VMD Tcl script that builds the backbone (N, CA, C; Angstrom):
set m [mol new atoms 270]
animate dup $m
set s [atomselect $m all]
$s set {name element resname resid chain x y z} {
  {N N MET 1 A -89.264 -2.767 28.237}
  {CA C MET 1 A -89.370 -4.156 28.583}
  {C C MET 1 A -90.392 -4.824 27.675}
  {N N GLY 2 A -90.053 -4.829 26.365}
  {CA C GLY 2 A -91.003 -5.304 25.388}
  {C C GLY 2 A -91.116 -6.804 25.297}
  {N N GLY 3 A -90.080 -7.492 25.458}
  {CA C GLY 3 A -90.158 -8.935 25.388}
  {C C GLY 3 A -89.502 -9.459 24.117}
  {N N LEU 4 A -89.771 -10.730 23.886}
  {CA C LEU 4 A -89.116 -11.434 22.797}
  {C C LEU 4 A -89.580 -10.916 21.428}
  {N N ASN 5 A -90.856 -10.609 21.264}
  {CA C ASN 5 A -91.365 -10.138 19.965}
  {C C ASN 5 A -90.720 -8.813 19.558}
  {N N LEU 6 A -90.512 -7.900 20.512}
  {CA C LEU 6 A -89.860 -6.634 20.203}
  {C C LEU 6 A -88.421 -6.854 19.771}
  {N N GLU 7 A -87.733 -7.747 20.447}
  {CA C GLU 7 A -86.336 -8.033 20.086}
  {C C GLU 7 A -86.244 -8.656 18.699}
  {N N VAL 8 A -87.157 -9.540 18.379}
  {CA C VAL 8 A -87.169 -10.158 17.054}
  {C C VAL 8 A -87.465 -9.094 15.995}
  {N N PHE 9 A -88.403 -8.198 16.283}
  {CA C PHE 9 A -88.724 -7.120 15.347}
  {C C PHE 9 A -87.520 -6.204 15.138}
  {N N LYS 10 A -86.841 -5.798 16.216}
  {CA C LYS 10 A -85.663 -4.925 16.104}
  {C C LYS 10 A -84.556 -5.621 15.311}
  {N N PHE 11 A -84.341 -6.914 15.600}
  {CA C PHE 11 A -83.303 -7.658 14.876}
  {C C PHE 11 A -83.648 -7.730 13.384}
  {N N GLY 12 A -84.919 -7.955 13.078}
  {CA C GLY 12 A -85.342 -7.999 11.679}
  {C C GLY 12 A -85.140 -6.653 10.992}
  {N N MET 13 A -85.431 -5.559 11.710}
  {CA C MET 13 A -85.214 -4.227 11.136}
  {C C MET 13 A -83.727 -3.957 10.915}
  {N N TYR 14 A -82.903 -4.353 11.874}
  {CA C TYR 14 A -81.459 -4.149 11.740}
  {C C TYR 14 A -80.907 -4.879 10.527}
  {N N LEU 15 A -81.483 -6.036 10.228}
  {CA C LEU 15 A -81.015 -6.787 9.068}
  {C C LEU 15 A -81.653 -6.309 7.771}
  {N N MET 16 A -82.951 -6.082 7.776}
  {CA C MET 16 A -83.664 -5.800 6.537}
  {C C MET 16 A -83.484 -4.362 6.045}
  {N N PHE 17 A -83.271 -3.399 6.931}
  {CA C PHE 17 A -83.124 -2.015 6.496}
  {C C PHE 17 A -81.900 -1.833 5.594}
  {N N PRO 18 A -80.696 -2.256 5.991}
  {CA C PRO 18 A -79.553 -2.104 5.064}
  {C C PRO 18 A -79.704 -2.937 3.798}
  {N N ILE 19 A -80.269 -4.127 3.931}
  {CA C ILE 19 A -80.464 -4.961 2.744}
  {C C ILE 19 A -81.462 -4.305 1.805}
  {N N GLY 20 A -82.540 -3.740 2.338}
  {CA C GLY 20 A -83.523 -3.053 1.504}
  {C C GLY 20 A -82.938 -1.833 0.816}
  {N N ILE 21 A -82.130 -1.054 1.547}
  {CA C ILE 21 A -81.481 0.119 0.942}
  {C C ILE 21 A -80.538 -0.314 -0.177}
  {N N MET 22 A -79.731 -1.347 0.070}
  {CA C MET 22 A -78.813 -1.825 -0.969}
  {C C MET 22 A -79.580 -2.363 -2.173}
  {N N PHE 23 A -80.708 -3.040 -1.939}
  {CA C PHE 23 A -81.501 -3.553 -3.049}
  {C C PHE 23 A -82.119 -2.405 -3.845}
  {N N TYR 24 A -82.646 -1.392 -3.141}
  {CA C TYR 24 A -83.290 -0.275 -3.822}
  {C C TYR 24 A -82.301 0.499 -4.684}
  {N N PHE 25 A -81.141 0.815 -4.115}
  {CA C PHE 25 A -80.169 1.612 -4.867}
  {C C PHE 25 A -79.259 0.767 -5.738}
  {N N GLY 26 A -79.289 -0.535 -5.597}
  {CA C GLY 26 A -78.393 -1.405 -6.357}
  {C C GLY 26 A -78.989 -1.965 -7.617}
  {N N THR 27 A -80.302 -1.825 -7.809}
  {CA C THR 27 A -80.933 -2.367 -9.012}
  {C C THR 27 A -81.254 -1.229 -9.973}
  {N N ASN 28 A -81.200 -1.524 -11.259}
  {CA C ASN 28 A -81.505 -0.567 -12.335}
  {C C ASN 28 A -80.643 0.695 -12.248}
  {N N LEU 29 A -79.385 0.517 -11.975}
  {CA C LEU 29 A -78.497 1.678 -11.870}
  {C C LEU 29 A -78.366 2.404 -13.204}
  {N N ASP 30 A -78.360 1.660 -14.293}
  {CA C ASP 30 A -78.193 2.295 -15.604}
  {C C ASP 30 A -79.379 3.173 -15.956}
  {N N GLN 31 A -80.574 2.776 -15.543}
  {CA C GLN 31 A -81.751 3.567 -15.886}
  {C C GLN 31 A -81.956 4.725 -14.920}
  {N N ARG 32 A -81.642 4.539 -13.661}
  {CA C ARG 32 A -81.937 5.568 -12.665}
  {C C ARG 32 A -80.907 6.677 -12.598}
  {N N PHE 33 A -79.643 6.311 -12.611}
  {CA C PHE 33 A -78.602 7.288 -12.325}
  {C C PHE 33 A -77.727 7.616 -13.525}
  {N N SER 34 A -78.184 7.339 -14.724}
  {CA C SER 34 A -77.366 7.639 -15.897}
  {C C SER 34 A -77.767 8.982 -16.487}
  {N N VAL 35 A -76.793 9.666 -17.044}
  {CA C VAL 35 A -77.030 10.940 -17.717}
  {C C VAL 35 A -76.956 10.671 -19.216}
  {N N PRO 36 A -78.027 10.968 -19.964}
  {CA C PRO 36 A -77.979 10.683 -21.400}
  {C C PRO 36 A -76.928 11.542 -22.106}
  {N N ASP 37 A -76.243 10.912 -23.035}
  {CA C ASP 37 A -75.196 11.558 -23.851}
  {C C ASP 37 A -74.088 12.168 -22.996}
  {N N PHE 38 A -73.731 11.482 -21.895}
  {CA C PHE 38 A -72.651 11.988 -21.050}
  {C C PHE 38 A -71.302 11.770 -21.724}
  {N N TRP 39 A -71.069 10.581 -22.266}
  {CA C TRP 39 A -69.812 10.292 -22.944}
  {C C TRP 39 A -69.936 10.667 -24.411}
  {N N PRO 40 A -68.893 11.235 -25.002}
  {CA C PRO 40 A -68.972 11.608 -26.416}
  {C C PRO 40 A -68.991 10.370 -27.307}
  {N N LYS 41 A -69.607 10.521 -28.444}
  {CA C LYS 41 A -69.654 9.433 -29.418}
  {C C LYS 41 A -68.259 9.276 -30.029}
  {N N PRO 42 A -67.914 8.088 -30.510}
  {CA C PRO 42 A -66.561 7.889 -31.077}
  {C C PRO 42 A -66.252 8.823 -32.243}
  {N N GLU 43 A -67.264 9.173 -33.038}
  {CA C GLU 43 A -66.977 10.065 -34.173}
  {C C GLU 43 A -66.739 11.496 -33.723}
  {N N ASN 44 A -67.189 11.866 -32.508}
  {CA C ASN 44 A -66.963 13.217 -31.998}
  {C C ASN 44 A -65.716 13.310 -31.116}
  {N N ALA 45 A -65.179 12.188 -30.731}
  {CA C ALA 45 A -64.027 12.184 -29.837}
  {C C ALA 45 A -62.735 12.368 -30.640}
  {N N ASN 46 A -61.693 12.746 -29.929}
  {CA C ASN 46 A -60.394 12.882 -30.570}
  {C C ASN 46 A -59.853 11.514 -30.942}
  {N N LYS 47 A -59.270 11.434 -32.106}
  {CA C LYS 47 A -58.685 10.181 -32.568}
  {C C LYS 47 A -57.175 10.367 -32.605}
  {N N VAL 48 A -56.481 9.520 -31.904}
  {CA C VAL 48 A -55.029 9.606 -31.854}
  {C C VAL 48 A -54.466 8.988 -33.127}
  {N N PRO 49 A -53.661 9.738 -33.888}
  {CA C PRO 49 A -53.097 9.164 -35.116}
  {C C PRO 49 A -51.942 8.215 -34.792}
  {N N TYR 50 A -51.970 7.045 -35.420}
  {CA C TYR 50 A -50.912 6.058 -35.204}
  {C C TYR 50 A -50.042 5.880 -36.440}
  {N N ASP 51 A -50.634 6.054 -37.613}
  {CA C ASP 51 A -49.906 5.865 -38.859}
  {C C ASP 51 A -49.028 7.088 -39.130}
  {N N ARG 52 A -47.915 6.869 -39.790}
  {CA C ARG 52 A -46.979 7.969 -40.071}
  {C C ARG 52 A -47.633 9.072 -40.902}
  {N N ASP 53 A -48.407 8.679 -41.907}
  {CA C ASP 53 A -49.074 9.678 -42.753}
  {C C ASP 53 A -50.110 10.468 -41.958}
  {N N GLU 54 A -50.856 9.783 -41.089}
  {CA C GLU 54 A -51.849 10.478 -40.267}
  {C C GLU 54 A -51.182 11.470 -39.321}
  {N N ILE 55 A -50.018 11.097 -38.789}
  {CA C ILE 55 A -49.281 12.003 -37.893}
  {C C ILE 55 A -48.848 13.248 -38.652}
  {N N HIS 56 A -48.333 13.074 -39.864}
  {CA C HIS 56 A -47.908 14.235 -40.663}
  {C C HIS 56 A -49.102 15.117 -41.044}
  {N N GLU 57 A -50.235 14.497 -41.378}
  {CA C GLU 57 A -51.432 15.280 -41.695}
  {C C GLU 57 A -51.892 16.079 -40.482}
  {N N GLU 58 A -51.856 15.451 -39.320}
  {CA C GLU 58 A -52.275 16.151 -38.101}
  {C C GLU 58 A -51.317 17.292 -37.779}
  {N N LEU 59 A -50.026 17.086 -37.958}
  {CA C LEU 59 A -49.054 18.149 -37.728}
  {C C LEU 59 A -49.262 19.312 -38.691}
  {N N GLU 60 A -49.545 19.006 -39.960}
  {CA C GLU 60 A -49.819 20.064 -40.934}
  {C C GLU 60 A -51.085 20.834 -40.561}
  {N N ARG 61 A -52.107 20.114 -40.109}
  {CA C ARG 61 A -53.343 20.773 -39.709}
  {C C ARG 61 A -53.106 21.689 -38.513}
  {N N LEU 62 A -52.347 21.214 -37.530}
  {CA C LEU 62 A -52.052 22.031 -36.355}
  {C C LEU 62 A -51.188 23.236 -36.714}
  {N N ARG 63 A -50.230 23.033 -37.610}
  {CA C ARG 63 A -49.365 24.132 -38.034}
  {C C ARG 63 A -50.180 25.203 -38.765}
  {N N ALA 64 A -51.073 24.765 -39.654}
  {CA C ALA 64 A -51.909 25.719 -40.395}
  {C C ALA 64 A -52.828 26.474 -39.442}
  {N N ARG 65 A -53.373 25.777 -38.462}
  {CA C ARG 65 A -54.261 26.435 -37.485}
  {C C ARG 65 A -53.483 27.447 -36.656}
  {N N ARG 66 A -52.275 27.075 -36.235}
  {CA C ARG 66 A -51.448 27.983 -35.438}
  {C C ARG 66 A -51.081 29.229 -36.237}
  {N N LEU 67 A -50.714 29.052 -37.518}
  {CA C LEU 67 A -50.361 30.204 -38.348}
  {C C LEU 67 A -51.571 31.094 -38.620}
  {N N TYR 68 A -52.739 30.485 -38.826}
  {CA C TYR 68 A -53.955 31.272 -39.040}
  {C C TYR 68 A -54.266 32.115 -37.804}
  {N N LEU 69 A -54.188 31.495 -36.628}
  {CA C LEU 69 A -54.468 32.242 -35.399}
  {C C LEU 69 A -53.427 33.329 -35.152}
  {N N ARG 70 A -52.178 33.060 -35.537}
  {CA C ARG 70 A -51.117 34.068 -35.373}
  {C C ARG 70 A -51.378 35.269 -36.277}
  {N N GLU 71 A -51.735 34.998 -37.543}
  {CA C GLU 71 A -52.036 36.093 -38.468}
  {C C GLU 71 A -53.238 36.901 -37.989}
  {N N LYS 72 A -54.237 36.215 -37.488}
  {CA C LYS 72 A -55.426 36.888 -36.977}
  {C C LYS 72 A -55.076 37.765 -35.772}
  {N N ARG 73 A -54.239 37.230 -34.877}
  {CA C ARG 73 A -53.829 37.992 -33.693}
  {C C ARG 73 A -52.993 39.204 -34.092}
  {N N LEU 74 A -52.056 39.026 -35.027}
  {CA C LEU 74 A -51.217 40.137 -35.467}
  {C C LEU 74 A -52.055 41.213 -36.155}
  {N N ALA 75 A -53.022 40.804 -36.955}
  {CA C ALA 75 A -53.887 41.787 -37.613}
  {C C ALA 75 A -54.714 42.549 -36.576}
  {N N SER 76 A -55.186 41.853 -35.575}
  {CA C SER 76 A -55.963 42.509 -34.521}
  {C C SER 76 A -55.097 43.487 -33.731}
  {N N GLU 77 A -53.863 43.081 -33.426}
  {CA C GLU 77 A -52.955 43.977 -32.693}
  {C C GLU 77 A -52.603 45.199 -33.538}
  {N N ALA 78 A -52.372 45.012 -34.837}
  {CA C ALA 78 A -52.057 46.141 -35.715}
  {C C ALA 78 A -53.237 47.098 -35.799}
  {N N GLN 79 A -54.443 46.555 -35.854}
  {CA C GLN 79 A -55.629 47.398 -35.911}
  {C C GLN 79 A -55.790 48.180 -34.608}
  {N N GLN 80 A -55.528 47.551 -33.478}
  {CA C GLN 80 A -55.624 48.241 -32.195}
  {C C GLN 80 A -54.578 49.347 -32.086}
  {N N GLN 81 A -53.358 49.076 -32.573}
  {CA C GLN 81 A -52.312 50.097 -32.539}
  {C C GLN 81 A -52.694 51.274 -33.431}
  {N N GLN 82 A -53.260 50.971 -34.587}
  {CA C GLN 82 A -53.655 52.041 -35.495}
  {C C GLN 82 A -54.773 52.879 -34.877}
  {N N GLN 83 A -55.724 52.250 -34.237}
  {CA C GLN 83 A -56.790 52.997 -33.570}
  {C C GLN 83 A -56.234 53.828 -32.417}
  {N N GLN 84 A -55.281 53.276 -31.705}
  {CA C GLN 84 A -54.693 54.014 -30.590}
  {C C GLN 84 A -53.908 55.235 -31.107}
  {N N GLN 85 A -53.199 55.067 -32.225}
  {CA C GLN 85 A -52.467 56.200 -32.797}
  {C C GLN 85 A -53.447 57.265 -33.291}
  {N N ASN 86 A -54.554 56.855 -33.894}
  {CA C ASN 86 A -55.551 57.808 -34.360}
  {C C ASN 86 A -56.158 58.559 -33.179}
  {N N ASN 87 A -56.382 57.864 -32.073}
  {CA C ASN 87 A -56.934 58.518 -30.895}
  {C C ASN 87 A -55.918 59.481 -30.275}
  {N N ASP 88 A -54.640 59.138 -30.345}
  {CA C ASP 88 A -53.606 60.015 -29.786}
  {C C ASP 88 A -53.448 61.278 -30.642}
  {N N GLN 89 A -53.656 61.210 -31.953}
  {CA C GLN 89 A -53.506 62.356 -32.826}
  {C C GLN 89 A -54.655 63.340 -32.669}
  {N N GLU 90 A -55.795 62.853 -32.224}
  {CA C GLU 90 A -56.957 63.764 -32.109}
  {C C GLU 90 A -56.900 64.589 -30.914}
}
mol reanalyze $m
mol bondsrecalc $m
mol representation Tube
mol addrep $m
């Protein structure tokens, strides 16, 4: 049974608490909650080729990479088979 002053205080708290929280977390968001270097720089990001020549260059690069990895994998498999045959002969 606090009276009018208690009711005014409670009403003020009910209004000011959410407003204060929104003000505290709503200002300076870029400085408080940002992670430095989160997004990649444009020079480090993938660039989608639009020009016909760029598309052909990218396809050649991907083809060369795929063939290199295939040769590397085949050489590794051949080496493993040779080691396995040597182990079986011993």
